[in-house]
C-alpha positions as MATLAB code, in Angstrom:
seq = 'MPRTHDIIVIGGGSAGYAAARIAQAEKADVAIIDHGPLGGLCILRGCMPTKAMLRSSDIAVLIRRATEFGLQTSEVTVNLPAIISRKNRLIQEFTDDRIHSLTSDRFTLYEDHAHFLSPTDIQVGPIHLTAQAFIIATGSVVTRLPIPGLEETGYLTSDDALELTTIPESMIVLGGGPVALEFAQFFSRIGVQVTLIQRSAHILSDTDDDLAMPVDARLREEGMQVFTNTTIQHVTASGKFKTVHFLHKGQAQQATATTILQALGRRPNIDGLQLAAAHIETKQGRIIVDDSMRTSQPHIFAVGDVNGLHEIVHIAIEQGEIAGWNAVHRKNPPKHFDQRLKAQVVFTDPQVASVGFSEKECRQHGVPYLVASYPFNDHGKSLCLGETHGHVKVLCDPRTGIILGGHIVGPEASELIHELITIMYFKGTVRDLQRIPHYHPTLAEILTYPAEELSAQLPD';
ca = [
      13.877   -0.705  -31.537;
      11.209   -0.375  -28.846;
       9.260   -3.375  -27.654;
       5.578   -3.146  -28.590;
       2.436   -4.265  -26.782;
      -1.239   -3.633  -27.487;
      -1.940   -2.346  -23.972;
       0.492   -1.251  -21.266;
      -0.830   -0.991  -17.711;
       1.288    1.008  -15.260;
       0.604   -0.373  -11.788;
      -0.312   -3.880  -10.703;
      -2.675   -3.113   -7.809;
      -6.417   -3.718   -7.746;
      -7.265   -1.194  -10.493;
      -4.326   -2.089  -12.731;
      -4.808   -5.831  -12.440;
      -8.547   -5.472  -13.198;
      -7.721   -3.447  -16.317;
      -5.078   -5.930  -17.455;
      -7.364   -8.917  -16.831;
     -10.191   -7.467  -18.916;
      -7.896   -6.312  -21.741;
      -6.238   -9.743  -21.909;
      -9.645  -11.447  -21.930;
     -10.451   -9.296  -24.983;
      -7.424  -10.867  -26.744;
      -5.007   -7.947  -26.284;
      -1.263   -8.388  -25.756;
      -0.945   -6.808  -22.287;
       2.127   -5.665  -20.386;
       2.054   -4.678  -16.714;
       4.659   -2.379  -15.189;
       5.078   -2.422  -11.402;
       8.278   -1.532   -9.557;
       7.138   -3.501   -6.509;
       6.527   -4.706   -3.975;
       3.869   -6.568   -5.931;
       0.382   -6.711   -4.493;
      -1.043   -3.202   -4.545;
      -2.187   -0.794   -1.835;
      -5.384   -2.638   -0.836;
      -3.603   -5.909   -0.141;
      -0.316   -4.616    1.247;
      -1.164   -1.415    3.131;
      -4.899   -0.760    2.928;
      -8.170   -2.653    3.103;
      -7.019   -6.136    4.022;
      -4.358   -5.517    6.701;
      -6.406   -2.865    8.495;
      -9.505   -5.074    8.642;
      -7.444   -7.969    9.994;
      -6.171   -5.735   12.794;
      -9.576   -4.203   13.538;
     -11.007   -7.678   14.055;
      -8.669   -8.126   17.032;
      -9.660   -4.864   18.711;
     -13.362   -5.502   18.062;
     -13.128   -8.883   19.788;
     -11.285   -7.304   22.722;
     -14.173   -4.890   23.248;
     -16.761   -7.676   23.077;
     -14.869   -9.648   25.725;
     -14.735   -6.581   27.974;
     -18.523   -6.283   27.601;
     -19.072   -9.904   28.655;
     -20.796   -9.063   31.946;
     -23.448   -7.155   29.987;
     -24.478  -10.512   28.513;
     -24.296  -12.469   31.766;
     -20.797  -13.850   31.226;
     -17.654  -13.726   33.349;
     -14.175  -13.524   31.786;
     -10.647  -12.771   32.865;
      -8.996   -9.483   31.916;
      -8.082   -9.092   28.240;
      -4.350   -8.901   27.538;
      -3.294   -7.404   24.202;
      -0.358   -8.962   22.326;
       0.329   -6.506   19.513;
       3.139   -8.572   17.921;
       0.696  -11.502   17.679;
      -1.942   -9.244   16.084;
       0.601   -8.045   13.520;
       1.818  -11.608   12.929;
      -1.727  -12.817   12.181;
      -2.228   -9.860    9.854;
       1.035  -10.626    8.055;
       0.108  -14.296    7.553;
      -3.211  -13.348    6.002;
      -1.704  -10.641    3.815;
       0.996  -13.006    2.556;
      -1.702  -15.383    1.322;
      -3.480  -12.572   -0.547;
      -0.157  -11.249   -1.884;
       0.989  -14.647   -3.126;
      -2.249  -15.036   -5.044;
      -1.879  -11.610   -6.698;
       1.795  -12.240   -7.547;
       0.838  -15.570   -9.110;
      -1.685  -13.745  -11.296;
       0.697  -10.939  -12.294;
       3.518  -13.325  -13.201;
       1.344  -15.715  -15.203;
       2.009  -16.127  -18.911;
      -1.142  -14.099  -19.665;
       0.885  -10.898  -19.209;
       4.372   -9.530  -19.719;
       5.530   -8.146  -16.370;
       8.191   -5.427  -16.087;
       9.349   -4.874  -12.501;
      10.834   -1.378  -12.698;
       9.928    2.316  -12.597;
       8.329    3.851  -15.673;
       8.023    7.303  -17.208;
       6.558    8.657  -20.424;
       8.792    9.788  -23.268;
       5.873   10.855  -25.469;
       2.147   10.075  -25.770;
       3.069    6.734  -27.391;
       6.396    5.818  -25.759;
       7.434    4.862  -22.270;
      10.747    4.060  -20.599;
      10.923    1.189  -18.088;
      14.379    1.067  -16.563;
      16.656    0.484  -19.563;
      13.804   -0.715  -21.807;
      11.931    1.409  -24.339;
       8.276    0.379  -24.822;
       5.443    1.521  -27.053;
       1.761    0.580  -27.170;
      -1.550    1.366  -28.800;
      -3.045    2.342  -25.421;
      -1.881    2.951  -21.867;
      -3.697    2.601  -18.538;
      -2.230    4.443  -15.558;
      -3.035    2.792  -12.242;
      -0.246    3.902   -9.938;
      -2.429    4.453   -6.863;
      -1.734    6.972   -4.139;
       0.848    7.896   -1.527;
       0.624    9.497    1.901;
       0.116   13.262    1.780;
       2.918   15.268    3.379;
       1.485   18.536    4.700;
       3.634   21.564    5.607;
       2.815   21.679    9.333;
       5.639   23.566   11.068;
       7.732   21.226   13.198;
       5.966   18.008   12.185;
       8.724   16.563    9.993;
      11.402   17.472   12.560;
       9.407   15.978   15.433;
       8.625   12.753   13.610;
       5.441   10.783   13.165;
       3.916    7.533   11.974;
       1.944    7.156    8.761;
      -0.761    4.549    8.211;
       1.897    2.423    6.483;
       4.078    2.540    9.610;
       1.162    1.777   11.936;
       0.600   -1.538   10.164;
       4.006   -2.780   11.293;
       4.080   -1.351   14.821;
       4.841   -4.106   17.378;
       5.216   -1.971   20.506;
       2.057   -0.424   21.946;
       2.558    3.355   22.267;
       1.979    4.944   25.664;
      -0.193    7.619   24.070;
      -1.035    8.840   20.577;
      -2.244   11.937   18.761;
      -4.076   11.150   15.524;
      -4.169   13.956   12.975;
      -7.224   13.641   10.734;
     -10.848   12.593   10.888;
     -11.345   10.545    7.737;
     -11.813    6.778    7.440;
      -8.133    5.861    7.848;
      -7.650    8.173   10.836;
     -10.774    6.929   12.598;
     -10.140    3.230   12.054;
      -6.593    3.447   13.392;
      -7.579    5.781   16.237;
     -10.255    3.372   17.465;
      -7.953    0.362   17.053;
      -5.227    1.888   19.198;
      -7.724    3.215   21.729;
      -9.234   -0.242   22.113;
      -5.879   -1.922   22.733;
      -5.158    0.467   25.589;
      -3.554    3.566   24.082;
      -4.717    6.987   25.282;
      -5.702    8.612   21.980;
      -6.382   12.245   21.126;
      -7.879   12.904   17.695;
      -7.556   16.318   16.041;
      -9.762   17.045   13.010;
      -9.774   20.255   10.976;
     -13.412   20.163    9.813;
     -16.541   20.832   11.824;
     -17.118   17.104   12.315;
     -15.346   13.826   11.676;
     -16.047   12.177    8.306;
     -16.467   15.644    6.873;
     -17.579   14.366    3.441;
     -20.664   12.732    4.953;
     -23.845   14.162    6.452;
     -23.223   15.171   10.053;
     -25.912   12.823   11.396;
     -23.832    9.876   10.125;
     -20.698   11.128   11.856;
     -22.236   11.913   15.237;
     -22.876    8.314   16.423;
     -19.245    7.457   15.665;
     -18.054   10.587   17.456;
     -20.182    9.679   20.489;
     -18.832    6.107   20.576;
     -15.219    7.272   20.393;
     -15.742    9.646   23.309;
     -17.564    6.951   25.319;
     -14.528    4.726   24.909;
     -12.263    7.397   26.369;
     -10.870    9.127   23.294;
     -10.413   12.892   23.260;
     -11.861   14.297   20.038;
     -11.280   17.854   18.851;
     -13.067   19.055   15.714;
     -13.114   22.457   14.029;
      -9.404   22.976   14.634;
      -6.439   24.690   13.010;
      -3.062   23.041   13.625;
      -0.389   25.668   14.229;
       2.845   23.789   14.918;
       4.397   20.717   16.555;
       7.125   20.608   19.192;
       9.057   17.873   21.021;
      10.475   17.543   24.525;
      12.195   14.289   25.397;
       9.959   11.394   24.363;
       6.862   13.591   24.231;
       5.465   15.397   21.206;
       3.034   18.294   21.431;
       0.605   19.512   18.783;
      -0.377   23.152   19.201;
      -3.710   24.054   17.632;
      -6.689   26.372   17.726;
      -9.979   24.806   18.765;
     -12.968   27.008   18.026;
     -10.575   29.954   18.076;
      -9.005   29.084   21.434;
      -5.368   27.986   21.816;
      -5.055   24.320   22.805;
      -2.351   21.692   22.890;
      -2.190   17.899   23.041;
       0.834   15.875   24.138;
       1.650   12.211   23.478;
       4.567    9.896   22.797;
       3.429    9.173   19.228;
       1.820   11.126   16.407;
      -0.099    9.320   13.661;
      -0.352   11.559   10.609;
      -3.528   10.410    8.837;
      -4.428   13.546    6.910;
      -5.049   11.740    3.658;
      -3.358   10.453    0.529;
      -2.653   11.980   -2.886;
      -2.420   10.520   -6.400;
       0.936    8.885   -7.070;
       2.063   10.648  -10.239;
       5.619   11.553   -9.196;
       8.188   10.503  -11.763;
       5.713    9.548  -14.494;
       6.597   12.655  -16.532;
       2.998   13.129  -17.589;
       3.863   16.379  -19.340;
       5.849   14.397  -21.921;
       2.645   12.539  -22.782;
       0.600   15.791  -22.738;
      -1.685   14.376  -20.020;
      -3.635   17.070  -18.183;
      -3.723   17.154  -14.400;
      -5.560   19.306  -11.871;
      -4.474   19.801   -8.284;
      -2.196   16.793   -8.507;
      -4.693   14.312  -10.011;
      -5.071   13.025  -13.549;
      -8.226   14.381  -15.177;
     -10.477   11.701  -16.681;
     -13.971   11.510  -18.138;
     -16.519    8.843  -17.187;
     -14.967    6.411  -19.671;
     -11.681    6.794  -17.738;
      -9.981    8.553  -20.659;
      -7.437   11.261  -19.967;
      -6.840   14.279  -22.205;
      -5.123   11.773  -24.521;
      -7.872    9.506  -25.928;
      -5.624    6.414  -25.940;
      -4.417    6.903  -22.345;
      -6.630    6.022  -19.379;
      -6.229    6.564  -15.624;
      -8.014    4.483  -12.989;
      -8.188    4.142   -9.224;
      -6.663    6.531   -6.707;
      -4.487    8.211   -9.327;
      -7.477   10.041  -10.831;
      -8.577   11.265   -7.392;
     -12.291   10.602   -7.909;
     -12.837    7.952   -5.233;
     -10.234    6.325   -2.976;
     -12.274    3.124   -2.764;
     -11.001   -0.216   -4.011;
     -14.192   -1.678   -5.496;
     -14.622    1.540   -7.499;
     -10.980    1.328   -8.582;
     -11.639   -2.212   -9.823;
     -14.772   -1.097  -11.689;
     -12.857    1.780  -13.273;
     -10.086   -0.632  -14.248;
     -12.552   -2.990  -15.911;
     -14.103   -0.098  -17.826;
     -10.700    1.188  -18.958;
      -9.482   -2.279  -19.907;
     -12.463   -2.798  -22.219;
     -12.397    0.734  -23.643;
      -8.643    0.557  -24.296;
      -9.122   -2.493  -26.505;
     -12.337   -1.299  -28.180;
     -11.416    2.318  -28.804;
     -13.557    2.512  -31.964;
     -16.660    1.172  -30.204;
     -19.064    3.189  -28.023;
     -17.290    3.336  -24.658;
     -18.427    1.908  -21.344;
     -18.965    4.479  -18.597;
     -18.658    4.630  -14.810;
     -22.036    5.065  -13.089;
     -21.676    7.577  -10.245;
     -25.235    6.797   -9.173;
     -24.126    3.644   -7.345;
     -20.977    4.945   -5.666;
     -20.659    3.349   -2.245;
     -18.347    3.719    0.734;
     -17.861    1.999    4.082;
     -15.953    3.119    7.174;
     -15.090    0.173    9.436;
     -15.330    1.959   12.746;
     -17.668    0.793   15.502;
     -20.381    1.707   14.687;
     -19.716    1.170   11.006;
     -20.759    3.798    8.465;
     -21.963    2.774    5.011;
     -23.418    4.859    2.198;
     -24.587    4.488   -1.385;
     -25.757    7.152   -3.812;
     -26.603   10.719   -2.885;
     -26.222   12.169    0.602;
     -28.439   14.996    1.785;
     -25.456   17.303    1.447;
     -25.012   16.303   -2.209;
     -28.734   16.661   -2.958;
     -28.686   20.217   -1.656;
     -25.455   20.982   -3.482;
     -26.790   19.753   -6.845;
     -30.360   20.979   -6.394;
     -31.817   17.475   -6.383;
     -35.279   17.327   -4.735;
     -35.654   14.523   -2.230;
     -37.627   13.061    0.653;
     -35.759   11.568    3.615;
     -36.649    9.333    6.541;
     -34.596    7.569    9.183;
     -35.006    5.051   12.000;
     -32.754    4.468   15.053;
     -31.133    1.182   16.050;
     -31.945    1.853   19.722;
     -35.632    1.205   18.926;
     -35.089   -1.940   16.876;
     -35.586   -5.420   18.315;
     -32.609   -7.301   16.863;
     -30.107   -4.536   17.590;
     -31.381   -4.337   21.176;
     -30.858   -8.096   21.541;
     -27.310   -7.709   20.220;
     -26.594   -4.746   22.486;
     -25.673   -2.679   19.409;
     -27.812    0.438   19.644;
     -25.646    3.243   18.272;
     -26.770    4.827   15.023;
     -29.616    4.703   12.545;
     -30.571    4.002    8.943;
     -31.545    6.727    6.476;
     -33.130    6.536    3.015;
     -33.513    9.292    0.418;
     -35.965    9.041   -2.468;
     -37.361   11.028   -5.361;
     -40.490   12.843   -4.084;
     -42.510   11.988   -7.212;
     -41.495    8.433   -8.149;
     -40.114    7.042   -4.898;
     -36.954    5.859   -6.685;
     -34.221    5.534   -4.061;
     -31.563    8.215   -4.489;
     -29.343    7.260   -1.571;
     -29.092    5.034    1.470;
     -27.013    5.485    4.605;
     -26.426    3.273    7.611;
     -24.448    4.018   10.749;
     -24.679    1.080   13.095;
     -24.079   -2.679   13.485;
     -23.078   -4.576   10.323;
     -23.619   -1.489    8.173;
     -21.022   -2.787    5.706;
     -23.209   -5.834    5.021;
     -26.647   -4.204    5.275;
     -25.801   -1.537    2.685;
     -25.811   -4.165   -0.052;
     -29.582   -4.519    0.140;
     -29.876   -0.842   -0.747;
     -27.194   -1.133   -3.445;
     -29.103   -4.025   -5.012;
     -32.417   -2.197   -5.035;
     -30.776    0.932   -6.458;
     -29.008   -1.145   -9.138;
     -32.451   -2.149  -10.414;
     -33.720    1.436   -9.987;
     -36.111    0.298   -7.277;
     -38.365    2.452   -5.130;
     -39.087    2.794   -1.426;
     -42.322    0.913   -2.058;
     -40.232   -1.999   -3.379;
     -38.096   -1.863   -0.244;
     -41.200   -1.808    1.945;
     -42.818   -4.773    0.167;
     -39.791   -7.095    0.014;
     -40.234   -9.755    2.729;
     -37.777   -9.388    5.613;
     -37.177  -12.123    8.153;
     -37.864  -11.296   11.803;
     -35.908  -10.643   13.907;
     -33.041   -9.372   11.747;
     -31.040   -6.189   11.466;
     -32.087   -5.874    7.810;
     -35.774   -5.363    8.581;
     -34.973   -1.941   10.060;
     -34.726   -0.672    6.472;
     -38.454   -1.196    5.982;
     -39.326    1.462    8.577;
     -38.025    4.529    6.709;
     -39.291    2.938    3.484;
     -42.798    2.759    4.969;
     -42.640    6.369    6.131;
     -41.485    7.585    2.721;
     -44.030    5.476    0.824;
     -46.825    7.195    2.740;
     -45.600   10.594    1.445;
     -45.604    9.647   -2.246;
     -48.417   10.605   -4.607;
     -50.868    7.801   -5.389;
];
């Protein structure tokens, strides 16, 4: 006889744990399946370890800039094993806390691989389980792209880079997304000669180009070679050196280094789940869901990276909470994910943070908008800090002034964006943003300048 639970959550990362927590709070008998290691992508190999490492390289750059602020220091020496050791200590604390939660008596935890037998049955190692509802939260894995010679030559993934204790002599980074850029700048700042190769016309290809350009400029200022608009042809090796052959604006080019970091993205982790047995529809390798996180089977939900909508942990958590509630209350009107407030941050220097619509998305969806921006190099507090790369940008409805999107590339963008998120949460306008008191001198008051410009363009 199969064991029965009300809700079975497959995956104990941020999305899965959020779903399980909400379902259990709604009095459901919840089982979590996770083959380990316990903790989830964000804690073990994503958000937390990368930010711990980036803190070290950011401080190194500030020390090197000391003379700019009238200070004298000795030369900075990088101890990569010590950086990794600090990261590991922090991550162990976060991991222990998550493991404590997963193994509490609130849930039944199965530490094994799982696959569907039918829409209502699942196999976990030797154990047969059934449930009233399932929530798939198995995350993502590194994409393996068929670049001739790359597998034979060898490379690091972002997972490998987190454990590297020997500083490479030189590095080629393949990719221009958030993961590629954060690692590329980290290694560049600890003394590695880095070449970055990006396929699209500009780095951060999903964003507006004016948000990517200040980051591109900063990377080049710091000595990184950056190639955009490329086509990778093949990879070769000679001794300890590896060479990437590519076309750059139609011209043959090559880059050589001792190490290649393959950061060309991740894909939903659905291998081995046997989704076909559960009649769950997929498209281009991701599980299709609606805005209530339901799959093609109304009692099966999919949240986080596995549905391919947004590879962002706070959104994964929100999706998990929605699915956890909907899975328990399947006969009630469902809760829905609000795309209007989607937000993303890239922790480069300068940071890039966005919420809501970009200009590119407005044009794509035919959404009318007004836009205004203001540069950090003309703002008092950022000049005092010596942080003058980038700008802020606000989009609003041309009739009502309701803010449609906000974008910041510059100092503390990851913190500043929350003022715009808050105003948008309450469906506020640029006039609200303009009128809210802002302390002087602060970075936050820069947001009032585009708000003032946009307010002047609205109808009375």
